[in-house]
C-alpha angles and dihedrals in degrees: 000000000000090000091055094047093051088051091047095049090051099044104032094091095052105106090205095060137064115204124170116245122240091252144348137190092292111024145029121223113231094191097224081165128005110229132182131194121211112226096186104083090204093086125042122211091248090059090048092049093052091049090050093047089055085061092048095262116131123204138174128223125242115260116285114250114259093230089062098046113109096230092056092044088055090051091049087223096149099031109195097328118138125222106188096175096056091040090055093046091052094050099042106029131087140163122240128221111281119162131144098262097044106130126220092243090057092051089049089053092048093049094047090052094048091046089052093050097043100044 
C-alpha cells in the first residue's frame, strides 16, 4: 500500500491524470496494481509507455476490452454494440511499476518524469 500512496501523493495534483486515492468513505485501496488514467486525449497510454520505456521505466497496459478481442468478435458475442468506457480505459490507462523492492526514490523519479510528460 505504501507504494500506491507514494504514487498517489506525487501524481494527484496533475490535472491530466486520474489516480485512485488510498481510501475513501467506503473502501481502502490495496494497490494490487497502480493504475493511472490519462485525461488529456492528446497522448494515449501506448505513447506514454513508449516514452517511459526509453527512460528505463516499464509499464503495462490496462486490459483490452472484451468487445474488441478477436475471439469474441469471431463469436459475434457483442454484435455492433459500443462500450465507450472500456474503450477509453484501454486507450488511456496503464499500470505503473509496483513490485516489492521498488524504492521510494525510484517512485519519485517515475512520478517526476510522468508529471513532466503530462504537464
